[in-house]
N, C-alpha and C positions, 0 to 999 in steps of 0.2 A: 600580375606576376605569375599566376598559374598558367595563363595562355602563353606567356613568353618562356615557360619552362624554367623560371627562376626559383620556384618552390615546388614541392611535391604536393599531391592531392591530400596526403595526410597532414602536411603543414597547413594547407589551405583550410581543411575542415577544422583543425584545432584553432586556427586564428579566428574563424567566423563564429565560433562558439563562445569566444571570450566576451565578457561584459566590460565595457569601458565606463569608468566612473570619473567624472571631472571634478576636481577640487573647486570649491566656491571661489569666486573672484575675491582676491584679498587674502586668501589663505597663503601664508608665507612659510609654512612649516617645513617645506622641502627646499627652501632657498639657502644656499651656502653664502656666507659673508653678507648677510642681508643689508646691513647699513651701507656697505660699499655698493651693493647691487642697486639699491634705490638712489644712492648718490649718482650713479651712472645713468639710470633711467631719467632722473630729473635733469641731468645735463643734456641728454639727448632730446628730451621733450622741449627744453628751453631753446635749444639750437635749431631743431628741425620741426618742432610742432608735435602735439599729441597725436594727431591723425596720421601723420607720416610715420611716427614711431610705431603705431599699432598696425598699420597696413603696409609699411614700406618693405617688410621682409629683410630688415637689416641683419647683417652678420657682424657682430661686434667682438673684437679682441681687446680685452682690458689689460691693465698693467699689474693686476693682482698677482702676488706670489703666494699661492694658496698654502704652501708649507709655512711661510712666515705668518700668514693670516691665521692659520690654525693655532700656531704657538701663541700669537697675541690674544686670541679668544680664550685659550686655556688659562693664560696668566691673568687676564682680566677677570675671569670668573673666580679663580682661586683667591686672588688678592682682594677682589670685591667682597667676598664673604669675610675675609680676615679684617679688612678695614672697617666693615660695618660693626663687627664686635669690638675692635680695639679703639677706633677713632670716631665712631658714630658717623661714618662716611658710607653712603649707600650706593655710590655710583662711580664709574671711571670711564676713561676714553683713551685710546691709543692711536697714533698715526705713525707709520713707518714709510720712509721715502728714500729714493735713490738721489742723492744730491747732484750727481753728474748728469742726470737726465730729467729730473722732476717727476719721475714715475712714482705713483702711489703704490707701494708694495703691500700695505695692509692698512685697514681702517676698521677700528672697533669703536662704535659710537656709544656703547654702554656695556656694563658688565654682563647683561643678559637681554638680548633683543626681545625675548618673549615674557619678560617680567613686567606685568602691568603695574605692580606696586611702585615701580620707579620710572614709569613711562619709558620702558626699555627700548621701545621702537623709535624714540626720539634720538636723533644723532647729535650727541654732545660735541663730537669732533668738529662740527661745522657751526656750533652755537658760539655766541660771544660771551666771554667771561673775563674777569679781571686777571691779568697775568702775573701779578706780584712782581718779584724781583727778576723774573725772566726777561723783563723789558730792559734791564740795565745795560746789557751789551750793545743795544742800539745807540744808547746815549754815549757810552764810552767810545764807540766807533766814530761817532760824530766829533768827539774831542780829538781823537787821533787824526782824523781828516784835517783838522784845523792846525795841527802842529804840536799838540800835547803828546806825551809819551807814556808808556807803562810805568816809567820811573817817576813821573810827575807827582809832587807831594800835595795832598789834600789833608785837611785836618778833621779828625773825628773828635769833636769837642761840642759841648752844649752850644747851640747856635740858634738865634732867632732869625728866620728867613723873611718874615714880613717887615717891609720897610716902614710900615705904619705902627710898629710896636717897638718898645724900648729894647736896646741891645742886651740888657740884663734881665729881660723877661723870657725865661726859658719854658714857656707854656704854649699850648696849642688851643687856646680858648679865645673867644671874642675876636676872631679874625687873625689871631697870631698863629704862627706855625714854627714849632721847634721839635722836629722828629726825634725819635730815639731808636736805638738798635734793638735787635731781638733779645739781647741779654742785658740790656740796660747799662752796659759798660761804655767807657769812652777811651779810645786808644791813642789820642793825640795825633801826631803827624804820621801819615800812611802813604805809601806809594799807591798809585792806581791799581797796580798789579795785585797788591794785597787786599785793597778795598773791594775790588770786584771779585776776586777769588773767594773771599770770606763773606761777600754779600753784605757789606756794612752800609747802612742807610745814609748817614749824614754826609759822607763824602760823595755818595751818589746824587744827593740833592744839589750839592755844590757843583757836581759835574753837569747836571742838567742846566743849571743857570749859566755855566761857562759855555756849554754847547749851544744853548738856545732851544726853546721848546719847538718852534717851527722847524729849525734845522734837524732836530732829532726825529720829529715826525716825518720829515722828508726822507731821512735815511731809512726809517722803518718802512715807509711806503715803497721806496725803490726796491727794498729787499723782499717785499711780498705781503706786507700787512695791508689789507684792503679796507679796514675800518679806521677809526681814529681820524676822521676827515674834518673835524671841527676844532682847529687848534686854539681858538679863543675860549673854548670851554675847559681847557686843561690848565692846571697850574703846576707847581713844582712837585706835586704828588704823583705826576705822570710817571716818573722814574721808578716809583715804588708800586706801579701797577694800577694807576688811577683811571686808565681807559679800559675798553673792552675789546678783546681780540678772539679769534678762533684758534683752536689747536691746529687745524689744517694750515692756516696762514703762518702761525708761529713755526711750524715744522718746515714750511717753505723758506721762511726767512733765515732760520738757523742753518739751513742747507747752503746758504750763501757763504757763511763762515767755513763750512766744511769744504766748499768748492773754491777756496781761495778768492772769494769776492765775485764769482760769476753766478748769476741767478738763472735757474731754469724754472719757468712757471710750472706749477703742479699740473699733472694730467692723469686721469684715470683710463685713458684710451690709447691703445697702440694703433688700431686700424678699424675702420668701418667700411663694409662693402654693402652695396644695395642689392636688391633682389636679382639683378642681372650679373652680379659678381664684379661690378665696377667699384674700384676703391674711391670712396668719396671723402675719406679723411684718413690721414696717416700721421702719426707723431714722429717728428724729426727734431731732436734737441736743438735749441737755438739759444745757447748761453749768452747772457748779456752782462757786461761789466757794470756792476752797481756799487761796488766797494773797491778801493785800491787794494791790490794784492797784499801790500804791507799791513794795512789795517786789519784785513781778515786774518792774516797770520798772527798778528799781535793778540787778537781776541782769542784765537784757538790756543795760542801758547799760554795765555793766562788761564783759560778755563780747563786746560789739561795739566796745569801745574799743581801737583799734589802737595808739594812743599808749601806753596803759598796758601793752599786751601786748608792745611792741617790745623791751624789754630782754631778754626770754626768747626770742622767736621771730624777731626782726628786723622791720624796717619793711615789708618786701614779701614776707612769708611766704605759704604756700598758704592760710593761715587768713584772709587779708585779701582780701575781694572788693570792689574799688574802686567798683563801680557800684551796690552794694546795702548796706542795713543787714543784716548777717549776724552773729549771735552764735554763738560757738564755744567749746567746752571739750573738751580732750583728756584722756586718762588712760592711764597705763601702770602695771601692777602691779609691785611690787618684784622679783618673780621673772621678769619679762618673759614671762609666759605669756599676757597679755591686753593688747591695745592698742585703745583706744576713741576715738571722736570723736563728739560730739553737737553738731549745728549747726542753726540755725533762722532763719527770717525770720518776719514776722507771718503769712505764709500757707503755710508748709511747714516741716516738721521732718524732718531726715535724720540718722539714727543709723547708725554703722557699727562693726564689730568685726573685728579680725584676730588670729589666733592659730593654734595647732595642734590638730587634732582629738583627739590623744592627750594633750593638756594638758601637753606638754613645753614648755620655754622656747624663745623666739626668740632671735636675736642681740640683744645689749644695745643697743637703740636706743629712744628715746622715741617716743611715739605720733605726734608731729609729723612724724617721718620715715616711720614704718611705715604708718599708716592714713590720715593726712591727705591724701596725694596722691590716693588712691582716692576719698575723700569729695569732694574738690574737683572731680575729673573729673566726678562725677555731678552735683554742684551746678551746674557750668557748663553741663551739658546740660539741666537742668530749669528754671533760673531764667528764661531768655529767653522761655519760654511763659507765665510768670506775671506778673500786674500788679506794678508797683513799689510796695511798701508800706514805710513807715518805722516804727521803734519810737517810741512816745510817750515823751517825756522825763519822768523823775521830778521831783518838786519838790525844791528845793535843801535842803541841810542847815541846820537851825535853828542860827544862830550864837550863841544864848544858852545852849546846853548846855555841859557840861563841856569844857574844852579838848581832852582826849585823845579825846573822842568826835567832835570836829570837825577833827582833823588836827594838833593841837599836842602834841608829846611833851616839850618843854623844861620843862614845869611844869604843875601842875594847878589853880592859882588865878590868875585872870585879872583885869586891870584895864585898861580902855580909857584911852588917853592923850589928852591934849587936842588933839592934831593931827588926830584923827578917822581916822588912817591906820594907827596901830599900837596894840598893846596890850602890857602888861608881864605876863609870866607868872612865877610863883614857885612854890617848893615842891620844885624839883629834878626830876631824871630818875628816874622810877619805872615799874614795870610797871603795867599797867592795873588790876590787882587792888588797887593802892594807892589808886586814885582812885574805883573803882566797886564796888558790890555786884553780882556777876555776874548776879543775878536781878532787880535793880532799877537798871539803869545810869543812869537819869535821876534817881534819888533821891539822898539825902544821901551825902557822902563817908563811907566806913566809919570808925568811930571806932577800930576795932581790926582792921586788914586781916589780921593774923596769924591770925585766927579761920578764915580760908579755908585749907583744907589744902594748896592749891597755892601759897600766897603766898610762903613762904620760898624755894622753888626758883625761881620766876619772878623774884622780886625780886633774888635773888643773881645770876641771869643778866644782868638789865638793869643792875644796879649795876656788875657786872664790865665790861660793854660801855661804860658811861659813863666809868668810870675809864680804860679803855684808849683812849678817844677824847677825853680832855681835857675832858669835860663837868663843869660845876660845879653847885652848888646855889644859886648867886647868881641873882637875878631876871634875866630875859632879855626884851628887846624884840623882838617879832615883828610882821610885817605883819598887818593885818586882812585876812582872805581876801575879805570882801565889805564894804568900808568904808561903802558907801551904806546898809547896813541897820543900822549901829550908831549909837548915840547919840554925840554929839561931846564930852560931858563925861565925866570919869573916873568910872566906875561899877564897883565891885567885882562880879565875876560871882557870887561866893559870900561869905557873911557872914564866914567865918573860914578860916584855914589849918589843914589837918589837923595835929594835934599829934603824930601818930605818924610820926617821921622815922627812916629807916634811914641809918646812916653811908654816905657815898659810897664809901669803900673797904671792900668786903665782906671 
C-alpha cells in the first residue's frame, strides 16, 4: 500500500508498530446475535461442508433485521429476569419472521447467551418442547378443511374419551381420559370460534377426534412442523400439546395463517457468494399453497376476535392490540414446563417461549401471565415501524347446512317459519356425532350414530347436560342468524328426522 502510494509513510510506520492480538478460537464475546450466527454457520456447514465453510471465502448476506434483533434481545433479558423472580422461569426464546418471504428477522435462543447457569449458549428456539394449546389451530384448520365451520357447536361438558371406560366415569386414571379446562368450569354448548378463542380443552379434544390425528398431523407438517412424525405414538392429548415441536417451526407454521394459507419455508440466508464473487445461493420466495385461503382467514378471524376471547382473558388483556389486526394464541403445558405465545399480523410473525433450561416446572400460571407480557413488549416495539395491514375476512357460513354446523344446538332438523325471521328446530339436544358423520359432515345424517365408537360417551355427556339444564326434546323456535339470505316460505332443511333417538334422561 505504501509502494502504491495508497498510504503515507507515517501511516505505514504507525501500522507496523501495532500489536495484533487474536481472540482464542471459540471466544464469542464480540459476536452480535450469537444464536442466529451459529444457526447460520451450522446451516452452511451442513450444506457445504466444514472445510468449504472455513476455506471457501464465502460472503454471506443474512436475513437478520438487527434493529428487531436488538429489541428482541433487550426484551428477552428484561423479562427473563422478571420471570425468574415472579414465575420461577429462568429462560426464554423468541423468533421473528416475515410471513411473506419466510425470512428470519430475529432469533433469540435464550435470555442471555453468555449465562452459563442456564446453558445460555444452547439455542432453545430450535429445540423441541411441548407446545400446549398453540397446537389447537392446526386441528381446527383440519376441521374447517373437512366442512366444519367456526359456528359449529361442540360441547364443553365432562366427557370420557376412552372407549374402554364407562361413559359416567369422568376420571383420567387407569387408562381413562376425561380432560378438564384451566378453570375447572364447564360451559355447555360452544361454537368453535369461542372454544378456540378462549382455548377451552374439552371441545378441542372433540375437534381432534372429528378431524383425525393423522389428518391433523398432515396439516401441521404441510404448514412447517418438521417433527411429530410418528402418528401412532400420539393420542387425543396431541391437541393439548402432547407432541414436541420447535419454536422456529411453530413460527413458520403460524406464518401460513398470516399469509392467507401460503407457506414460505424459513430461511436465514439472502445471498451467498464464493471467493470469486459468484453467487452460489440466493433466496427467492416460493410460496406454496398448503391451506385453503378460507381456512387461513377463518383461523385469523378467530384468533384476532377480542370479543370471543374476552370471557377467558378480559376485554383489555395484553393480547389485545387496539391499533392493529393481531391474531394471538397462547399455550401452557399441563405440567407448567412450557409457556408459549404465537402472534402475527399480515406482515410479521412473533413467537415466544418461556420455561426452565433444566425442564423443571414453573409456578402454576397460564401463558397469558408468564409469556404474553414479554411478547407484547416486543410487538409494541416492532409494529410502529411496519405498515398497517388488516386480515382479509373469510366468507360467511352457508346457512343451508345442518343446524349444528352453523351454531344451533337445540335440534338438528330445521324448518324456516313464515315470518322470515325465525326457524323451528326439532330432534332434541344431542352431541354432534348424532347429526354428522365425522368424515362427511355435510353429508346425510347418520342412520345409526352408535356405529361411531365415541358416540355413546359423547351422547351420554350431552344428554346429562341437557337434563341438568332443563332442555327438552320439543321443537324450539330460534332466530335466523342471517334472515336476508333465507327464503320466506317454510322449507324443511332436511327431508326427514333422524329415527335414532336417545332418551333425554340418560
